[in-house]
Each structure stands twice: as structure tokens, then as C-alpha cells.
C-alpha positions in Angstrom: 62.2 84.8 32.6 63.0 87.7 30.4 60.8 90.2 32.2 62.5 89.9 35.6 66.0 90.2 34.0 64.9 93.3 32.1 63.5 94.9 35.3 66.9 94.5 36.9 68.7 95.9 34.0 66.5 98.9 33.7 66.5 99.5 37.5 70.3 99.7 37.5 70.9 101.5 34.3 68.1 103.8 33.7 65.5 105.7 35.1 63.3 103.6 36.9 60.4 103.6 34.8 57.5 101.9 36.4 55.5 99.6 34.1 51.8 99.5 35.0 49.6 96.7 33.6 47.8 97.9 30.5 44.2 97.0 30.4 42.1 96.5 27.3 40.4 99.6 26.0 36.7 99.8 26.5 34.0 101.8 24.8 34.8 105.5 24.7 33.2 108.0 27.0 32.1 110.9 24.9 33.0 114.6 25.5 29.6 115.1 27.1 30.4 112.7 29.9 32.3 115.4 31.8 30.4 114.9 35.1 31.3 111.2 35.3 32.8 110.3 38.7 36.2 109.6 37.2 37.7 108.2 40.4 35.4 105.2 40.0 36.4 104.4 36.4 39.6 102.9 35.0 41.2 105.5 32.7 41.4 103.1 29.8 37.6 103.0 29.9 37.3 106.8 29.9 39.7 107.7 27.1 39.7 106.4 23.6 43.0 105.7 22.0 43.5 107.6 18.7 46.3 107.5 16.1 47.8 110.1 13.9 49.7 109.2 10.8 53.2 110.6 11.1 56.4 110.3 8.9 58.8 107.6 9.8 61.8 109.7 8.7 61.9 113.5 8.8 65.6 113.9 8.0 66.3 112.6 4.5 69.6 114.6 4.4 71.0 112.8 7.4 73.0 109.7 6.6 72.3 108.4 10.1 68.9 107.2 8.9 70.0 105.5 5.7 68.3 103.7 4.0 65.7 106.4 4.3 61.9 105.9 4.4 59.0 107.7 2.8 56.5 105.8 4.9 54.3 106.7 7.8 53.2 105.0 10.9 50.4 105.5 13.5 51.4 107.4 16.6 49.0 106.8 19.4 47.5 109.5 21.7 44.6 110.1 24.0 42.9 113.4 25.0 40.4 114.9 27.4 38.4 118.0 26.2 36.0 118.0 29.2 37.2 121.5 30.2 37.8 122.9 26.8 36.4 126.3 25.9 37.2 128.5 22.9 40.7 130.0 23.3 41.9 127.3 25.6 45.3 125.7 25.0 46.4 122.2 24.2 48.6 120.7 26.8 50.6 117.7 25.6 52.2 115.3 28.1 54.9 113.4 26.4 54.8 109.8 27.7 58.5 109.2 27.2 60.1 105.8 27.6 57.0 103.8 28.4 53.6 103.0 26.9 51.2 105.9 26.8 48.7 103.8 28.7 50.9 104.2 31.8 50.3 107.9 31.7 46.5 107.9 31.3 45.8 108.6 35.1 47.3 112.0 34.6 44.3 113.0 32.5 42.2 112.3 35.6 44.3 113.8 38.3 47.7 115.5 38.7 49.3 118.5 37.0 48.0 117.8 33.5 44.5 117.7 34.7 45.0 120.8 36.9 46.4 122.7 33.9 43.6 121.7 31.6 41.0 122.7 34.2 42.6 126.0 35.0 43.1 127.1 31.4 40.0 125.6 29.8 42.4 123.5 27.8 42.6 120.0 26.2 44.8 117.5 28.0 46.7 115.1 25.7 48.9 112.0 26.3 51.2 111.5 23.4 53.0 108.2 23.0 56.7 108.2 22.0 57.7 106.3 18.8 58.9 102.8 19.5 56.9 102.4 22.7 53.4 101.0 23.4 51.9 100.4 20.0 53.6 103.3 18.1 56.1 101.3 16.1 57.4 102.6 12.7 59.0 99.3 11.8 57.9 95.6 11.6 60.5 94.5 14.2 63.0 96.0 16.7 66.2 94.8 15.0 69.2 97.1 15.3 68.7 98.2 11.7 65.1 99.0 12.2 65.8 100.9 15.4 67.8 103.5 13.4 64.7 105.8 13.4 64.6 105.8 17.2 66.4 109.0 18.0 65.4 112.0 20.1 65.4 114.2 17.0 63.0 112.0 15.1 60.7 111.8 18.2 60.8 115.6 18.7 59.7 116.0 15.1 56.8 113.7 15.8 55.6 115.9 18.7 55.9 119.0 16.5 54.0 117.3 13.6 51.3 116.3 16.0 50.6 119.9 17.1 50.6 121.1 13.5 48.3 118.4 12.1 46.0 116.9 14.8 42.2 116.9 14.5 40.5 116.1 17.7 37.5 113.8 17.4 34.3 115.8 18.3 36.1 119.1 17.7 36.6 118.7 13.9 34.9 122.1 13.3 37.7 123.9 15.2 41.3 124.6 14.1 43.2 123.4 17.2 46.6 123.2 15.6 49.7 125.2 16.3 50.5 128.1 15.9 46.8 129.2 15.8 46.3 127.5 19.2 48.6 127.7 22.1 50.5 124.4 22.7 52.3 123.6 25.9 54.5 120.6 26.6 55.0 118.7 29.8 57.2 115.7 30.6 59.0 114.0 33.4 62.5 112.5 33.5 63.6 111.6 29.9 60.3 113.2 28.7 61.2 116.2 30.8 64.4 116.7 28.9 62.5 115.9 25.7 60.0 118.8 26.1 62.8 121.2 27.1 64.5 120.4 23.8 61.2 120.7 22.1 60.8 124.3 23.3 64.3 125.2 22.1 64.0 123.4 18.7 60.3 124.2 17.9 59.5 127.5 19.6 57.0 128.5 17.0 55.0 125.3 17.6 55.1 124.9 21.4 54.6 128.2 23.1 55.9 126.9 26.4 57.0 123.7 28.2 57.5 122.4 31.7 60.5 120.1 32.1 60.1 118.1 35.3 63.1 116.2 36.5 64.4 116.7 33.0 67.7 114.9 32.4 69.0 117.5 30.0 72.7 116.6 30.4 73.5 113.2 28.8 76.3 111.5 30.8 78.0 108.2 29.9 79.2 107.2 33.4 76.4 108.4 35.7 77.9 107.1 39.0 76.5 110.2 40.7 73.0 108.7 40.4 73.4 107.3 44.0 74.9 110.5 45.5 71.5 111.9 46.6 70.8 108.6 48.3 74.1 109.1 50.2 73.3 112.7 51.0 69.6 112.4 52.0 69.2 108.7 53.0 69.0 107.6 56.7 72.7 107.9 57.9 72.7 104.5 59.6 71.4 102.8 56.5 73.9 104.5 54.3 76.7 103.6 56.6 75.7 99.9 56.8 75.1 99.7 53.1 78.5 101.0 52.1 80.3 98.7 54.6 78.3 95.6 53.5 79.0 96.3 49.9 82.6 96.9 50.6 82.9 93.5 52.3 81.4 92.0 49.2 83.8 93.9 46.9 86.8 93.1 49.0 86.1 89.4 48.5 85.1 89.5 44.9 88.0 91.7 43.9 90.8 90.9 46.3 90.1 87.6 48.2 88.5 85.5 45.6 89.0 82.1 47.3 86.0 83.1 49.5 83.8 84.0 46.5 82.0 80.6 46.4 81.3 80.8 50.2 80.0 84.4 49.8 77.6 83.4 47.0 76.4 80.4 48.8 75.6 82.4 51.9 73.2 84.5 49.9 71.7 81.5 48.1 73.1 82.7 44.8 75.7 80.0 44.1 73.7 79.4 40.9 74.8 82.7 39.5 77.8 82.1 37.3 79.2 85.6 36.9 80.5 87.6 39.9 79.3 90.9 38.4 75.7 89.5 38.1 76.0 88.5 41.7 77.2 92.0 42.7 74.3 93.5 40.7 71.7 91.5 42.6 73.2 92.6 45.9 73.3 96.2 44.7 69.7 96.3 43.6 67.7 97.1 46.8 69.3 100.5 47.4 67.9 101.6 44.0 64.4 101.7 45.5 65.1 105.3 46.5 63.9 106.6 43.2 60.5 104.8 43.6 59.6 106.9 46.7 56.6 109.1 46.0 54.3 111.2 48.1 51.3 109.6 46.4 50.5 106.4 48.3 49.0 104.8 45.2 52.3 104.8 43.4 54.8 104.9 46.2 57.4 102.1 46.3 58.2 101.3 50.0 61.0 98.9 49.2 63.9 101.4 50.0 62.8 101.9 53.6 61.9 98.2 54.0 65.4 97.3 53.0 66.9 99.9 55.2 64.9 98.7 58.2 66.3 95.2 57.6 70.0 96.1 57.5 69.7 98.6 60.4 67.6 96.4 62.6 69.4 95.7 66.0 67.9 92.2 66.0 67.5 89.4 63.5 64.6 89.9 61.1 64.4 86.1 60.6 65.7 84.0 63.5 66.5 81.1 61.2 69.4 83.1 59.7 71.2 82.7 63.0 72.5 79.4 61.6 74.7 81.3 59.2 76.4 83.3 62.0 79.7 81.4 61.7 79.7 81.8 57.9 79.1 85.5 58.3 82.0 85.9 60.7 84.2 84.2 58.1 82.9 86.5 55.4 83.5 89.6 57.5 87.1 88.4 58.2 87.7 87.7 54.6 86.2 91.0 53.6 88.6 93.0 55.8 86.2 93.8 58.7 87.7 91.8 61.5 87.3 94.8 63.8 83.6 95.1 63.0 82.3 91.6 63.5 80.3 92.6 66.5 78.6 95.5 64.7 78.1 94.0 61.2 77.1 90.4 61.9 73.4 91.1 62.4 73.3 93.6 59.5 75.0 91.0 57.2 72.6 88.3 58.3 69.6 90.5 57.7 71.1 91.5 54.3 71.4 87.8 53.4 67.8 87.2 54.6 66.5 90.1 52.5 68.2 88.9 49.3 67.0 85.3 49.8 63.5 86.4 50.5 63.1 88.9 47.6 65.4 87.6 44.9 66.2 83.9 45.4 63.0 82.3 46.7 60.7 84.0 44.1 62.8 82.3 41.4 63.3 78.9 42.9 59.7 78.6 44.0 58.0 80.0 40.9 56.1 77.9 38.5 58.6 78.7 35.8 61.4 76.3 35.3 64.4 78.7 35.3 67.8 79.0 36.8 69.2 82.0 38.7 71.4 82.7 35.6 68.2 82.8 33.5 66.6 85.2 35.9 69.4 87.6 36.6 72.4 87.2 34.3 73.3 90.1 32.0 75.5 87.7 30.0 72.7 85.9 28.2 73.3 86.6 24.5 70.4 84.4 23.4 67.9 86.6 25.2 69.4 89.8 23.7 69.1 88.4 20.2 65.3 88.5 20.4 64.0 91.5 18.4 60.3 91.0 17.5 57.8 93.7 18.5 57.0 91.9 21.7 60.5 92.8 22.9 59.6 96.3 23.9 62.4 96.3 26.4 64.8 97.0 23.5 63.7 100.6 22.9 65.1 102.5 25.9 68.4 100.6 26.0 68.9 101.4 22.4 68.4 105.1 23.2 70.9 105.1 26.1 73.4 103.0 24.2 73.3 105.3 21.2 72.7 108.8 22.7 72.0 109.2 26.4 74.3 107.0 28.5 73.4 107.1 32.2 75.1 103.8 33.1 74.9 103.8 36.9 78.3 102.4 38.0 80.0 101.7 41.3 83.4 101.8 39.7 83.1 105.5 38.9 82.9 106.5 42.6 86.1 108.2 43.7 88.6 105.8 45.4 88.4 107.7 48.7 84.6 107.0 49.0 82.9 103.7 49.7 80.2 103.3 47.0 76.6 102.4 47.7 76.7 99.7 44.9 79.4 97.3 44.0 82.5 98.5 42.1 82.0 95.4 39.9 79.2 97.5 38.2 81.5 99.0 35.7 80.9 100.7 32.3 82.0 97.5 30.6 79.5 95.4 32.6 76.6 97.8 32.4 77.1 98.2 28.6 77.0 94.5 27.9 73.4 95.0 26.8 74.7 97.5 24.2 77.1 95.0 22.8 74.9 91.9 22.9 71.6 93.5 21.9 72.8 96.0 19.3 76.5 95.3 18.5 77.4 98.7 19.9 80.9 98.8 21.4 81.6 102.5 21.7 80.2 105.2 24.0 77.0 106.9 23.0 76.9 110.2 21.0 76.0 112.3 24.0 76.8 115.4 22.0 73.6 114.7 20.0 71.7 115.4 23.2 73.9 118.0 24.9 73.9 120.3 21.9 70.5 121.6 23.1 72.0 123.1 26.2 72.7 120.4 28.7 73.0 121.7 32.3 72.6 125.2 31.1 69.5 124.9 28.9 67.4 128.0 29.1 64.7 129.5 27.0 61.7 131.9 27.4 58.7 130.0 28.8 60.7 126.9 29.6 60.1 125.9 33.2 62.7 123.7 35.0 61.3 121.8 37.9 63.3 119.2 40.0 63.2 117.3 43.2 65.7 118.1 45.9 66.4 114.4 46.6 66.0 113.1 43.1 68.8 110.6 42.1 68.5 112.1 38.6 69.1 115.7 39.8 72.8 115.2 38.9 71.8 115.2 35.2 69.5 118.2 35.4 70.0 122.0 35.5 69.7 121.8 39.3 72.8 119.6 39.5 75.6 120.9 41.6 77.8 120.3 38.6 75.7 122.8 36.5 77.8 125.9 36.1 74.9 128.3 36.6 72.8 126.3 39.1 73.4 128.7 42.0 72.9 131.8 39.9 69.5 131.1 38.3 66.5 133.1 39.5 63.0 131.7 39.1 60.7 134.1 37.1 57.4 133.7 35.4 59.3 133.9 32.1 61.7 131.1 33.1 60.6 129.3 36.2 63.3 127.4 38.1 61.8 125.4 40.9 63.1 122.8 43.3 60.6 120.7 45.3 61.8 120.5 48.9 62.2 116.8 49.8 61.0 115.8 46.3 62.2 112.9 44.3 61.4 112.1 40.7 58.9 114.4 38.9 56.7 114.6 42.0 54.7 117.5 40.6 53.2 115.2 37.9 51.0 113.2 40.4 47.8 114.2 42.0 44.8 113.1 44.1 41.1 113.2 43.6 39.4 115.7 45.9 38.1 113.0 48.2 41.6 111.6 48.6 43.4 114.7 49.9 44.3 115.1 53.6 46.0 117.6 55.8 49.4 116.3 54.6 48.6 115.0 51.1 49.7 116.4 48.8 52.7 117.6 50.8 52.9 121.4 51.0 56.0 121.7 48.8 54.2 119.8 46.0 51.1 121.9 46.4 53.1 125.1 46.2 55.0 124.1 43.1 51.8 122.9 41.3 50.1 126.1 42.2 53.0 128.1 40.7 52.9 125.9 37.6 49.2 126.7 37.1 49.8 130.4 37.6 52.7 130.7 35.2 51.0 128.7 32.5 48.0 130.9 32.8 50.3 133.9 32.4 51.9 132.3 29.4 48.5 131.7 27.8 47.6 135.4 28.4 50.8 136.4 26.6 49.9 134.1 23.7 46.5 135.8 23.5 48.2 139.2 23.5 50.3 138.1 20.6 53.7 138.0 22.4 56.2 136.1 20.3 
């Protein structure tokens, strides 16, 4: 019950962080097992989890963290030293707002693996405090979440580099600044390592910020604008009109609301904004598109193919034709009944198949409100350590924002999601879960540079079609976006056709084809390898 509701909340409000199933750790493979065919082995069997004891509270002069703590907690990490040779760097991938186990495949393939191999370095996955098993407190109550800030987590990553001792390499000093440390992260973690480079330049010699959301924004209605710009035109046209029909009824012709909900099989949803949220969800599949077939989410194009089909996807929905005609009339589209009837019928079919039937036919005894309502205060009161969903909402409620609204879209444009998705609605989780009723302190994030963040040996890499591009230095709202030149010192790269941190993924050699990875991804990854090698050479030459 809780898990499906949380997935919807995070899909609409955040970054679409994909949660993979964590498998139990098995016996560690030693450093000498470098010739193991890794593609045949689950990464949790290859890499032992380690923990480093780090301070709970680094900032005893800041009243934000009162009452302060002198305690420590175990911060989890994994590493691969298969390619390590003397003089090689340590490359730390910050796992961000998910368990570190979700990032373990990048030790096997992808950019982290490529960089470690090319530089004779050590690849590391470092878990973020308050995710996975790296909890500083006994529960996730609002009071105990006070140590969950970006500043505290940044200090963790710096502390790690200055104090870690890698198992099997105890006879070497592999701490910063004696050893070159480079950071990498995608999305929130991308912004995180950008800030890390600015705040701790003597600890991390360089960093790659991939799809880094360096500008914190409270009302991030522009999240859907890349979908509008780059999505299939017919799909975008149909989507905006169908959502407008829904909004016209829910906002202006409410006597048809019950009929509208019943048509979609969602009459069991009490609140209109919850209903609007469910209907707005499928278009959010855009972010899940990936060039790597193993992680690609096909749902966006599956949905588009439904609402743009010239014929009924499910013939049984023809029985609702008269109802759909009434809905289109009530929604202000009397002149489009011929062109929107089939799209609306297919829209109804898609929602019933993917959102209604899975709830009603599941083994769990739950209602649609229990599955999809954002107004369930009982659920939000849960705060034991098993409620890991609380961590990222606490961060965006207190510092980051990124509420993806339909209400923020200018009045002269039809939004891709319902205008009932307002700041008030999307921030209900802030009020119910944490008793937060004011906007987040985005200045605490934007003080590091926001759109204009720039620093020597800080690479900015983004996807051309990424819905998060609007919060990155490649945003069209960024004052200097069109004036920045990519150099080895400060790479500024845009992956043609790319979506969310596409450079992070990779394939095993036997999986590559003539078109995989795509040429734009290969080109950017090759550039990343070359400029990191150049940075390492500068480190060895003593360049500050």
C-alpha cells in the first residue's frame, strides 16, 4: 500500500529515482579476482560492503543542528581496485538519493568503470547519509532528520577522502590530498559533487556533474517543458487537450466530476487532485528513457502510442463512447468530438489497465484512496527506519524544492499535467510528514553558484532532452548558458538527444552493437576519460 503511493509521489515531485531490488551481500571477491567474468555475476556478490565511521554533526556552531551530537555513524561504501596501480586516483561516485546498492553496476560497467580502467584508479560507490543503511539516528522523525542537509553530506564525502583505508591496500596512503580524488554524480548527486568541488577543492581535485540540478527551484513547472519540446508532436497535442478536458470539468464544470471519475474507474478516489495526479502520471515516463536497454523505461512511448492510436486499443472500451462524448462536451471540446473520442477512450483504457486493475485485483486489501491518495496523514506519520521514503522528501521540503506543478504553466499554454497539481497540493507531504508549511531554503543550495556554477576541473554534462535540464547550467534560463565554452579545464558538454545522466551507464564488451552505446554517448564518455586523464597529469605535476 505505502510503496505504490510513494512511487507516485516521487515520480511527480522529484527526480525519478529508480529503485532496484537490493539483493543480500554474498562472500566478497578478493582484489586478485580481477579476471572474473563480471557480466556473469551479480554486483552484490562481487563487491563487499564496507563502512567508515563518520561524525553525525560537523557544524557545532550552526543552530540549525541543535541539539548537536558528538556521535558517529557507519557510512557505507564499496570499491573496486582491480585496475589500481601506484599513482592512480580514487574516483568516488556519490550514490545520491537512493541506496548505494542501486549504483553497484557502475563498478562493473559505465563511466566509473571506464575511468578507473583508464587511469589505473580505484572506483568507489559512496552511500549518502540517511539512505540505504547509512542512518545517523535511530529513526526518521522530523527531529532526527535535522542532520540531513546537503552541507552535512558534503562533509561526509570530504571526510571519507581524508580518512578511508581500503581493505587489502592498508600499506598505502590513499587519502586526499596525497592521492588524487575525483567525484562523479548524476542528478541530485551531480549537483552534490559540483558543490563538493567548490567547497572542498583541496580534497577533491576534480568532479563531473552529470545532469546536476545546481539551481534549487521551488515551483519547477518547467520540468515538463523538454517533453513538450522534444516529445512526439501528436502525442503532446493529444495529451494537452485530454488534460485540458479533465481540468475544465474539475475546475469549471464540477457537476460532471463524478461521471468523469467513474469513466476512468477512479470513482473510489475521494480527492479531485489525487484523481488529477493519477491521470497526469503517465507522461512522466519521459525521464525513464535510456539508451541502455537494461534500464530503459518504455512506458512513455507505450502511453503515447495509446493516446495517438487511430483505432481503439481495447475494443471493449467502445461501450463508453456515449460517456466520452458527454465528457468532451462538458470539458469544452464539442468541436473536437470526432478527433478526441478515440484518444479519450484509449486514455481511459490505459489508466484502468495500469492504475486501477492492479489495485483492485491485487492480493492486498486496499482501496484506491489507500493506493493513491496524498491526503493520508496516517501514512505520513510513520517514521521508523523502514520508512526510507522520508529522506528525499525531507530534503526537497527543506532545501531543494522541485515541485512539478501544472498550475505554474503560463495561462496562455496548455499544460501537460493537470493544473490541480499546485504547490499547495504537491507540498502536502511537507506538511503532513514533517510539519513544514513554508517554502524550502533554496538559498542554502543556490549559494554555491546555481545556474552559473563554475570552477576549475569541474565538468558540467547534461542531456539535451533531460526534463531536469531546466535546473542545470545548461538551462535556457541560465544567464551564461549560451556563452560558455567547453575546455579541458572546465568541460561543458551537452549529450545530443540525451536524457538523464546518460553518460553514467555502460555495456559489457559483448553487449555493444553498431548503435549501442549511441554515438553521442560514446563521444562524451571518451571526452570524460581524456579530460580526467589530463587532470590526473596536472595533479602529478603539482598543479594546484
